[in-house]
C-alpha positions in Angstrom: 93.7 155.0 110.2 96.4 153.6 107.7 96.6 156.5 105.2 100.1 158.1 104.8 100.5 161.0 107.1 101.0 164.5 105.7 102.4 167.5 107.7 99.4 169.6 106.7 97.3 167.1 108.8 99.8 166.4 111.6 100.2 170.1 112.6 96.6 170.2 113.7 97.5 168.0 116.7 99.5 170.8 118.1 96.0 172.3 118.9 94.5 169.0 120.1 93.8 165.4 118.9 90.2 166.5 118.3 91.3 169.2 116.0 93.6 166.7 114.1 90.6 164.2 113.7 88.4 166.9 112.4 90.9 168.1 109.9 91.5 164.6 108.3 87.7 164.0 108.2 86.7 167.2 106.6 88.1 168.9 103.4 88.9 172.4 104.1 88.3 175.1 101.6 91.5 177.3 100.9 91.2 180.8 101.9 92.2 183.6 99.5 95.8 184.1 100.6 96.3 180.3 100.5 95.0 180.1 97.0 97.5 182.8 95.9 100.3 180.9 97.5 99.4 177.7 95.8 99.2 179.5 92.4 102.6 181.1 92.9 104.1 177.6 93.6 102.6 176.4 90.3 103.9 179.3 88.4 107.4 179.3 89.7 107.9 175.4 90.1 106.8 174.3 86.6 103.0 173.8 86.4 101.8 177.3 85.1 99.0 175.6 83.1 97.1 174.8 86.3 96.7 178.4 87.1 93.4 179.4 85.5 92.1 182.8 85.0 88.3 183.4 85.6 86.7 186.8 85.4 83.6 186.4 87.4 82.2 185.1 90.7 83.5 181.8 91.8 80.3 180.1 92.8 77.0 179.1 91.3 75.9 176.5 88.6 77.6 178.3 85.7 81.0 178.4 87.6 80.7 174.8 88.8 80.1 173.7 85.2 83.0 175.7 83.9 85.3 174.5 86.8 84.5 170.8 86.1 86.1 171.2 82.7 89.5 172.5 84.0 92.6 170.4 84.6 92.7 168.4 87.8 94.1 170.4 90.7 93.6 173.8 88.9 93.8 176.9 90.9 91.4 179.6 89.8 92.3 183.2 90.1 90.5 186.5 89.2 92.3 189.3 87.1 93.3 191.2 90.2 94.9 188.2 91.8 96.5 187.3 88.5 98.1 190.8 88.5 99.5 190.3 92.1 100.8 186.8 91.0 102.7 188.3 88.1 104.4 190.9 90.2 105.2 188.4 93.0 106.8 185.9 90.5 108.9 188.7 89.0 110.1 189.7 92.4 111.2 186.2 93.2 112.9 185.8 89.9 114.7 189.1 90.2 115.9 188.5 93.8 119.6 188.0 93.9 119.4 184.5 95.6 115.8 183.5 95.9 115.3 182.2 92.2 118.7 180.4 92.3 117.7 178.7 95.5 114.4 177.6 94.2 115.4 176.5 90.7 119.0 175.2 91.1 118.3 172.2 93.2 118.2 168.7 92.0 114.4 168.1 92.4 111.3 170.2 92.5 107.9 169.2 93.7 108.6 165.5 94.0 106.4 163.4 96.3 108.3 161.3 98.9 107.1 158.5 101.0 108.8 157.2 104.1 108.3 155.4 107.5 109.1 157.2 110.7 108.5 155.8 114.2 106.4 153.1 112.7 104.0 155.4 110.8 103.7 155.7 107.0 104.4 159.4 106.0 104.3 161.3 102.8 105.2 164.9 101.7 106.2 167.0 98.7 109.0 169.5 99.4 109.2 172.5 97.0 112.8 172.1 96.0 115.7 169.9 97.3 119.1 168.6 96.9 121.8 167.3 99.2 123.0 171.0 99.5 119.7 172.8 100.0 116.0 172.1 101.1 113.9 175.1 100.0 110.3 176.0 100.8 108.4 178.8 98.9 106.1 180.8 101.3 103.8 183.9 100.8 102.5 186.2 103.4 101.0 189.6 104.1 104.4 190.6 105.4 108.0 189.2 104.9 109.5 191.8 107.3 112.0 189.5 109.0 111.1 189.9 112.6 107.4 189.6 111.9 107.7 186.8 109.4 109.8 184.7 111.8 107.3 185.2 114.6 104.4 184.2 112.3 106.3 181.4 110.9 107.0 179.8 114.3 103.2 180.0 114.9 102.4 178.4 111.6 105.2 175.7 112.2 107.3 176.5 109.2 110.4 175.2 111.0 108.5 172.0 111.8 107.4 171.6 108.2 110.9 171.9 106.9 112.2 169.5 109.6 109.5 167.0 108.5 110.6 167.1 104.9 114.3 166.9 106.0 113.4 163.8 108.0 111.6 162.4 105.0 114.6 162.7 102.9 116.7 161.1 105.5 114.3 158.2 106.1 113.8 157.6 102.3 117.5 157.3 101.8 118.1 160.4 99.9 120.5 162.0 102.4 120.6 165.0 104.7 120.4 168.5 103.1 123.1 170.7 104.4 120.9 173.8 104.7 117.2 174.5 105.1 115.6 177.7 103.5 112.5 179.6 103.2 111.9 182.0 100.2 109.1 184.3 101.4 107.2 186.6 98.9 104.9 189.4 100.1 101.5 189.5 98.4 101.1 193.2 98.2 103.1 196.0 96.5 106.0 196.5 96.3 106.1 192.7 96.5 109.3 192.4 98.6 111.0 188.9 98.9 113.1 187.8 101.9 115.2 184.7 102.1 115.6 183.0 105.4 118.0 180.2 106.5 117.0 178.0 109.4 119.3 177.8 112.2 120.3 174.5 113.8 118.3 175.4 116.9 115.2 176.0 114.7 115.7 172.7 112.9 116.2 170.8 116.1 113.0 172.3 117.7 111.1 171.6 114.5 112.0 168.0 114.5 111.3 167.7 118.2 107.9 169.1 117.6 107.1 166.6 114.8 108.3 163.8 116.9 106.1 164.8 119.8 103.0 165.2 117.6 103.6 161.9 115.8 104.0 160.1 119.1 100.8 161.7 120.4 99.0 160.7 117.3 100.1 157.1 117.6 98.8 156.9 121.2 95.4 158.3 120.0 95.2 155.9 117.0 95.9 153.0 119.3 93.5 154.0 121.9 90.7 155.5 119.7 90.6 158.5 122.0 90.7 161.9 120.5 90.5 164.5 123.4 90.2 168.2 122.9 92.3 170.8 124.8 91.7 169.0 128.2 89.2 166.7 129.9 90.0 168.0 133.3 88.2 170.9 135.1 90.3 174.0 134.8 90.2 176.7 137.5 89.3 180.1 136.4 91.0 182.4 138.8 91.7 186.2 139.2 94.4 188.1 141.3 93.6 188.5 144.9 95.9 191.3 145.7 94.3 194.2 147.6 94.0 197.3 145.5 95.0 195.7 142.3 93.0 196.9 139.3 92.3 195.4 135.9 90.7 196.7 132.7 87.7 195.5 130.8 86.9 196.4 127.1 83.4 197.9 126.9 82.0 199.2 123.6 85.6 199.3 122.2 87.0 201.3 125.2 89.3 200.0 127.9 87.8 200.8 131.3 89.9 200.5 134.4 88.2 198.5 137.2 89.4 198.8 140.7 
């Protein structure tokens, strides 16, 4: 495989090489919340014409014929989603620091190409300069503790570290600070701004490096294993008198 590597593909190897291979071989349809996030990016970062309103069901021959006439890369939303988008965009623009972080950087939505550990890579940060690298995220909640927990699971710190490494390797320089502007997708559409700590950046880069090294081994060997090829023991506690619970018909039942 010689195509340039994107973080959206690389992150799948955190599950297993088999998950990565499937991801790059099959186009995945965006879920509703992902489509909303993409549309918000387009509205706020300079391509609002690609957000298209369609008042109807997004399937069938009629819709396919209509969609074929839309601009390349169009994101189609219904009236309800369009209302959410307007409110989310206003919340970001009215936030005391979020809008400034997104719009006041040197470059928005510029694709970069670089080589790292002998692998051709590519990525498009949302907004960056030598001072700040900023990503716009949406979520069902931007409550700080919950968002950070979910963001670690989704690898947001690794994604920002990936873009930071791309800026370094491509000769742009090293951004001083890495940020996430997070917008909630339901009323009252709160916005929270997160600044990555040095530890988060370091762990994110270590994760990207480990995934990339594992990917190179798989590409060179042609082997794409799943979670494990070994037999895994399935054990239970052997302490006398210890009990455990089973969920039966929606109820937890204690078993001695």
